[in-house]
TILOMAR-425138 format. One record per residue (C-alpha): residue number from 0; x, z, y. Coordinates in Angstrom, 1 decimal. Layout:
N
<pos = NUM	px = X	pz = Z	py = Y> .
...
This chain:
118
<pos = 0	px = -60.3	pz = -17.2	py = 110.4> .
<pos = 1	px = -64.1	pz = -16.9	py = 111.4> .
<pos = 2	px = -65.0	pz = -15.9	py = 114.7> .
<pos = 3	px = -68.7	pz = -14.7	py = 114.9> .
<pos = 4	px = -70.5	pz = -14.7	py = 118.0> .
<pos = 5	px = -72.1	pz = -11.4	py = 118.5> .
<pos = 6	px = -75.8	pz = -11.8	py = 119.6> .
<pos = 7	px = -77.7	pz = -8.7	py = 121.1> .
<pos = 8	px = -81.3	pz = -8.1	py = 121.7> .
<pos = 9	px = -82.3	pz = -7.4	py = 125.6> .
<pos = 10	px = -82.8	pz = -3.7	py = 124.4> .
<pos = 11	px = -79.3	pz = -3.1	py = 123.7> .
<pos = 12	px = -77.0	pz = -1.0	py = 125.7> .
<pos = 13	px = -73.5	pz = -0.1	py = 125.5> .
<pos = 14	px = -71.9	pz = 3.1	py = 126.5> .
<pos = 15	px = -67.9	pz = 4.0	py = 127.2> .
<pos = 16	px = -67.1	pz = 6.5	py = 124.6> .
<pos = 17	px = -63.0	pz = 6.7	py = 125.1> .
<pos = 18	px = -60.5	pz = 5.2	py = 128.0> .
<pos = 19	px = -59.0	pz = 1.9	py = 126.8> .
<pos = 20	px = -55.3	pz = 2.5	py = 124.7> .
<pos = 21	px = -52.5	pz = -0.2	py = 124.0> .
<pos = 22	px = -52.7	pz = -2.0	py = 120.9> .
<pos = 23	px = -49.5	pz = -2.7	py = 118.9> .
<pos = 24	px = -48.6	pz = -5.2	py = 117.5> .
<pos = 25	px = -46.4	pz = -3.1	py = 114.8> .
<pos = 26	px = -46.7	pz = -0.3	py = 112.9> .
<pos = 27	px = -43.7	pz = 1.5	py = 115.0> .
<pos = 28	px = -45.5	pz = 0.8	py = 117.8> .
<pos = 29	px = -42.5	pz = -1.0	py = 119.7> .
<pos = 30	px = -44.3	pz = -4.3	py = 120.6> .
<pos = 31	px = -48.2	pz = -4.3	py = 122.6> .
<pos = 32	px = -50.0	pz = -7.2	py = 121.4> .
<pos = 33	px = -51.4	pz = -10.3	py = 123.9> .
<pos = 34	px = -53.7	pz = -12.8	py = 123.6> .
<pos = 35	px = -52.2	pz = -15.5	py = 121.9> .
<pos = 36	px = -54.0	pz = -18.0	py = 124.7> .
<pos = 37	px = -53.4	pz = -15.7	py = 128.1> .
<pos = 38	px = -50.3	pz = -13.7	py = 127.2> .
<pos = 39	px = -52.7	pz = -10.6	py = 128.5> .
<pos = 40	px = -51.3	pz = -7.4	py = 126.8> .
<pos = 41	px = -54.8	pz = -6.3	py = 124.7> .
<pos = 42	px = -56.5	pz = -3.1	py = 124.9> .
<pos = 43	px = -58.7	pz = -1.0	py = 122.3> .
<pos = 44	px = -61.7	pz = 1.1	py = 123.8> .
<pos = 45	px = -64.5	pz = 2.6	py = 121.6> .
<pos = 46	px = -67.5	pz = 2.2	py = 123.2> .
<pos = 47	px = -71.7	pz = 3.5	py = 121.7> .
<pos = 48	px = -73.6	pz = 0.9	py = 120.9> .
<pos = 49	px = -77.3	pz = 1.8	py = 120.9> .
<pos = 50	px = -79.9	pz = -0.4	py = 120.0> .
<pos = 51	px = -83.6	pz = 0.7	py = 119.1> .
<pos = 52	px = -83.3	pz = 4.1	py = 116.6> .
<pos = 53	px = -79.8	pz = 4.1	py = 116.0> .
<pos = 54	px = -76.3	pz = 4.5	py = 117.9> .
<pos = 55	px = -73.2	pz = 3.2	py = 116.4> .
<pos = 56	px = -69.7	pz = 4.1	py = 117.9> .
<pos = 57	px = -67.4	pz = 0.6	py = 117.8> .
<pos = 58	px = -63.6	pz = 0.1	py = 118.1> .
<pos = 59	px = -63.5	pz = -3.6	py = 120.2> .
<pos = 60	px = -60.2	pz = -5.2	py = 121.5> .
<pos = 61	px = -60.3	pz = -6.2	py = 125.1> .
<pos = 62	px = -57.6	pz = -8.1	py = 127.2> .
<pos = 63	px = -56.3	pz = -5.5	py = 129.8> .
<pos = 64	px = -57.4	pz = -8.2	py = 132.8> .
<pos = 65	px = -61.0	pz = -7.6	py = 131.5> .
<pos = 66	px = -61.4	pz = -4.1	py = 132.1> .
<pos = 67	px = -63.5	pz = -3.1	py = 135.2> .
<pos = 68	px = -62.2	pz = -0.5	py = 137.6> .
<pos = 69	px = -64.4	pz = 2.9	py = 136.7> .
<pos = 70	px = -64.2	pz = 2.5	py = 133.5> .
<pos = 71	px = -64.7	pz = 6.4	py = 131.8> .
<pos = 72	px = -66.4	pz = 8.1	py = 129.0> .
<pos = 73	px = -70.3	pz = 8.0	py = 129.7> .
<pos = 74	px = -70.5	pz = 4.8	py = 131.9> .
<pos = 75	px = -72.6	pz = 2.0	py = 130.9> .
<pos = 76	px = -70.6	pz = -1.3	py = 130.4> .
<pos = 77	px = -72.1	pz = -4.9	py = 129.0> .
<pos = 78	px = -69.5	pz = -6.5	py = 126.8> .
<pos = 79	px = -69.6	pz = -10.5	py = 127.9> .
<pos = 80	px = -68.4	pz = -13.0	py = 125.0> .
<pos = 81	px = -69.1	pz = -10.4	py = 121.7> .
<pos = 82	px = -67.2	pz = -11.6	py = 119.0> .
<pos = 83	px = -66.7	pz = -10.5	py = 115.2> .
<pos = 84	px = -64.2	pz = -11.4	py = 112.7> .
<pos = 85	px = -64.3	pz = -10.0	py = 109.4> .
<pos = 86	px = -60.8	pz = -9.3	py = 107.8> .
<pos = 87	px = -59.6	pz = -8.2	py = 104.8> .
<pos = 88	px = -55.8	pz = -7.5	py = 103.2> .
<pos = 89	px = -54.7	pz = -5.9	py = 100.3> .
<pos = 90	px = -51.8	pz = -3.4	py = 100.1> .
<pos = 91	px = -50.4	pz = -1.4	py = 97.7> .
<pos = 92	px = -52.7	pz = -2.8	py = 95.5> .
<pos = 93	px = -56.0	pz = -1.3	py = 97.6> .
<pos = 94	px = -58.4	pz = -3.8	py = 99.1> .
<pos = 95	px = -59.4	pz = -2.9	py = 102.4> .
<pos = 96	px = -61.7	pz = -4.9	py = 104.5> .
<pos = 97	px = -63.4	pz = -4.9	py = 107.9> .
<pos = 98	px = -64.9	pz = -6.4	py = 111.0> .
<pos = 99	px = -62.8	pz = -6.7	py = 114.5> .
<pos = 100	px = -64.6	pz = -6.6	py = 117.3> .
<pos = 101	px = -63.5	pz = -8.8	py = 120.5> .
<pos = 102	px = -64.5	pz = -9.2	py = 123.9> .
<pos = 103	px = -63.5	pz = -11.3	py = 126.6> .
<pos = 104	px = -64.6	pz = -8.6	py = 129.2> .
<pos = 105	px = -66.3	pz = -5.8	py = 130.1> .
<pos = 106	px = -68.6	pz = -5.5	py = 133.2> .
<pos = 107	px = -69.7	pz = -2.2	py = 134.2> .
<pos = 108	px = -73.7	pz = -1.9	py = 134.3> .
<pos = 109	px = -75.3	pz = -0.7	py = 137.9> .
<pos = 110	px = -77.0	pz = 2.4	py = 137.4> .
<pos = 111	px = -80.8	pz = 1.4	py = 138.3> .
<pos = 112	px = -81.9	pz = 2.5	py = 141.6> .
<pos = 113	px = -84.5	pz = 5.9	py = 140.8> .
<pos = 114	px = -88.3	pz = 4.8	py = 142.9> .
<pos = 115	px = -88.6	pz = 6.3	py = 145.9> .
<pos = 116	px = -90.7	pz = 9.5	py = 146.1> .
<pos = 117	px = -93.9	pz = 8.6	py = 148.3> .
């Protein structure tokens, strides 16, 4: 399966849309999905991606160990090592496809200090 590194413009920004929730390995939601290399539990978070004149919501998978303290809706973050993986499957004769996004970790973006009023 092809993993494609996602390049971002310097003007790109991300903001937390929803709190992270566990990702499950089965439809019955009895087994947590884990990272194959580290064994860390995987979480899914919705981020708002903003670039130039557009914005879109993206569901992104991140290891629990890559989530910083202080995440809440509206907080600006920077994804580290963002990859896209195209996928497709046939279920009950219907083709479904999409792109799965994954990051190594999320970093909080420190707010830019306001200029002192003089």
